[in-house]
C-alpha positions in Angstrom: 25.5 -19.2 35.5 23.8 -22.6 36.1 20.3 -22.5 34.5 18.7 -23.5 37.8 20.3 -20.5 39.6 19.6 -17.8 37.0 16.6 -16.3 38.9 17.8 -16.7 42.4 18.6 -13.0 42.8 15.5 -11.9 40.8 12.7 -13.3 42.8 11.2 -10.1 44.4 11.1 -8.3 41.0 9.8 -11.4 39.3 6.8 -11.6 41.7 6.0 -7.9 41.5 6.6 -7.1 37.8 6.3 -10.2 35.6 3.0 -10.4 33.7 0.3 -12.8 34.7 -1.7 -14.8 32.2 -5.1 -13.5 31.0 -8.3 -15.2 32.2 -9.1 -15.8 28.5 -6.5 -18.7 28.6 -8.6 -20.4 31.3 -11.8 -19.9 29.4 -10.4 -21.2 26.2 -9.0 -24.4 27.8 -12.5 -25.0 29.3 -14.1 -24.4 26.0 -11.8 -26.9 24.3 -12.6 -29.5 27.0 -9.0 -29.6 27.9 -9.6 -28.4 31.5 -12.4 -29.5 33.7 -13.3 -28.6 37.3 -11.3 -30.8 39.7 -8.5 -31.5 37.3 -5.1 -32.3 38.7 -2.5 -30.1 37.0 1.3 -30.3 37.0 2.7 -26.8 36.6 6.3 -27.6 35.4 8.9 -24.9 36.1 6.2 -23.2 38.2 8.6 -20.5 39.5 7.0 -18.0 41.8 3.5 -19.3 41.2 2.4 -16.8 38.6 1.0 -19.5 36.2 -0.4 -21.6 39.0 -2.6 -18.8 40.2 -4.7 -18.9 37.1 -5.9 -22.5 37.8 -6.2 -22.7 41.6 -9.9 -21.8 42.0 -11.2 -25.1 40.7 -8.2 -27.4 40.4 -5.3 -28.9 42.3 -1.9 -27.7 41.1 1.4 -29.4 41.7 4.0 -26.7 41.3 7.3 -28.4 40.2 10.2 -26.0 40.6 13.9 -26.8 41.1 15.0 -23.3 42.1 14.7 -23.0 45.9 14.3 -19.2 46.1 11.5 -19.2 43.5 9.8 -22.2 44.9 9.8 -20.7 48.4 8.4 -17.5 47.0 5.5 -19.4 45.5 4.9 -21.2 48.8 4.6 -17.8 50.5 2.5 -16.3 47.7 0.0 -19.2 47.6 0.1 -20.1 51.2 -3.6 -19.3 51.5 -4.6 -22.0 48.9 -4.9 -25.6 50.0 -5.0 -26.5 46.3 -1.4 -25.7 45.6 1.2 -28.4 46.3 4.9 -27.4 46.0 7.5 -29.9 44.8 11.2 -29.4 44.6 12.0 -31.2 41.4 12.9 -30.8 37.8 11.0 -31.1 34.5 13.0 -34.1 33.7 12.3 -35.9 37.0 9.2 -34.5 38.6 8.8 -37.2 41.3 5.0 -37.4 40.5 3.3 -40.7 40.2 2.8 -42.5 36.9 -0.4 -41.3 35.0 -1.4 -39.1 37.9 -2.2 -35.8 36.3 -4.9 -34.6 33.9 -3.0 -31.6 32.4 0.6 -30.4 32.2 1.3 -26.7 31.9 4.6 -24.9 31.6 4.5 -21.1 31.8 7.5 -19.2 30.5 9.7 -22.2 31.2 9.8 -24.9 28.5 12.8 -23.3 26.8 14.9 -24.1 29.9 14.0 -27.9 29.8 15.9 -30.8 28.3 13.3 -31.4 25.6 13.7 -35.1 25.1 14.0 -36.0 28.7 11.0 -33.9 29.8 9.0 -35.4 27.0 9.5 -38.9 28.4 8.7 -37.7 31.9 5.5 -35.9 30.8 4.3 -39.1 29.0 5.0 -41.0 32.3 3.0 -38.7 34.6 0.1 -37.8 32.2 -3.1 -39.8 32.2 -3.6 -41.4 28.8 -5.0 -39.1 26.1 -4.4 -35.9 28.2 -2.9 -32.6 27.1 0.3 -30.6 27.5 0.0 -26.7 27.4 3.1 -24.7 26.9 2.6 -20.9 27.5 4.6 -17.8 27.0 3.9 -14.1 27.4 5.7 -13.1 24.2 6.6 -9.5 24.4 5.9 -7.5 21.3 9.1 -5.8 20.1 7.9 -3.4 17.3 4.2 -2.7 17.6 4.8 0.8 19.1 7.7 3.3 19.1 8.3 2.7 22.8 8.5 -1.1 22.3 11.0 -0.7 19.5 13.1 1.6 21.7 12.7 -0.9 24.6 14.0 -3.8 22.5 17.0 -1.7 21.4 17.6 -0.9 25.1 17.6 -4.6 26.1 20.0 -5.6 23.3 22.3 -2.8 24.3 22.7 -3.9 27.9 21.7 -7.6 28.0 24.4 -10.2 28.8 23.0 -13.2 26.9 19.5 -12.2 25.7 19.9 -13.6 22.2 21.2 -16.9 23.5 18.4 -17.6 26.0 15.5 -15.9 24.4 12.4 -18.2 24.2 11.9 -17.0 20.7 14.7 -19.3 19.7 12.2 -22.2 19.9 10.9 -22.8 16.4 8.4 -25.1 14.7 10.9 -28.0 14.5 11.2 -28.0 18.3 7.4 -28.2 18.7 7.2 -30.8 16.0 9.8 -32.9 17.7 8.1 -32.5 21.1 4.5 -33.1 20.3 4.8 -35.0 17.1 4.7 -33.3 13.7 1.5 -31.2 13.3 0.2 -32.8 16.5 -0.4 -29.5 18.3 -2.3 -26.3 17.9 -1.5 -22.7 18.7 -3.7 -19.9 20.2 -2.8 -16.3 21.2 -4.4 -13.8 23.5 -3.7 -10.1 24.1 -2.0 -9.1 27.3 -0.7 -5.8 28.6 1.3 -4.2 31.5 1.4 -0.5 32.3 4.4 0.7 34.2 5.6 3.9 35.9 9.4 4.3 36.1 9.8 2.3 39.2 7.7 -0.5 37.7 9.7 -0.5 34.5 12.9 -0.8 36.5 11.5 -3.8 38.3 10.4 -5.4 35.0 13.9 -5.0 33.6 15.6 -6.4 36.7 13.2 -9.5 36.7 15.0 -10.8 33.6 18.0 -13.0 34.2 19.9 -11.6 31.1 19.9 -8.0 32.4 22.7 -6.7 34.6 21.9 -6.7 38.3 22.9 -4.1 40.8 26.6 -4.1 41.3 27.3 -4.9 37.6 29.7 -2.4 36.0 27.0 -1.3 33.5 24.1 -1.1 36.0 24.2 2.7 36.8 24.5 3.6 33.1 21.7 1.2 32.2 19.4 2.8 34.8 20.3 6.3 33.4 19.4 5.2 29.8 16.2 3.5 31.0 15.0 6.7 32.7 15.7 8.7 29.5 13.7 6.1 27.5 10.9 6.2 30.0 10.7 10.0 30.0 10.6 10.1 26.3 7.7 7.7 25.9 5.6 8.1 29.1 2.0 9.1 28.5 -1.4 9.4 30.3 -3.8 6.6 29.4 -7.3 5.5 30.3 -7.8 1.8 30.9 -10.8 -0.1 29.5 -12.1 -0.1 33.1 -12.2 3.7 33.0 -9.3 4.1 35.4 -6.8 6.8 34.4 -3.1 6.3 34.7 -0.6 9.2 34.5 2.9 8.9 33.4 3.2 5.3 32.3 4.5 3.2 29.4 2.8 0.1 28.1 4.4 -3.3 27.4 2.2 -5.4 25.0 2.3 -9.2 24.9 0.9 -12.0 22.8 0.1 -14.7 25.4 0.7 -17.7 23.2 -0.2 -21.3 24.1 1.0 -24.4 22.2 -1.2 -27.4 23.2 -1.5 -31.0 22.1 -1.2 -34.6 23.1 2.2 -36.3 23.0 2.2 -38.8 20.2 
């Protein structure tokens, strides 16, 4: 499947079940003087608008997204915000003006880009001395018995998980992109709690998992239900809210940030 079309049939589940980004990211970028009120932000590979939502209260966000279905979903989701500007373009050719943005972000997207071409494009649209922030919700795979079983489940049924996993990006990729040792890394805790229906939606939001109609779909759903039933539990959230019959997916929300040398 063409990279640009991978999520066209995943949009509804993507909106409902993909994790957002914790407010701690926003607070940290302000603390580091990377983000200021009124900043113009280019959200590259903005998808359904999940990453843009974090920044819209005080900033203008240009959401650059080549996939029509995802872009239109973001336009619907963020229709109430005059600060969100939707652009149908790619990371390598954003159509934004030279030196027009204060900050570039890419949430759960950089691993899909042509690294060299987007680097040159980012240098073109960034104001001098400004920062690029690459963000991922990095799912923990072995911190709990459920997450170990969940990772085994994904490997059992996925079509090309190992090939497209963002974890394939290593230090050399970041060194080449930012310039060697010219970036920093910061992580934040993030969590999702799912009932069975939510866990199904989370699985089906991933482009590497079989969709309905695939020969393995029914068996995959059977095994997912068995996995859920084995690990579901009753929990109390920090807010005091009780949740019955859920599983927890843990993430390290990790940002790589620096200026392009």
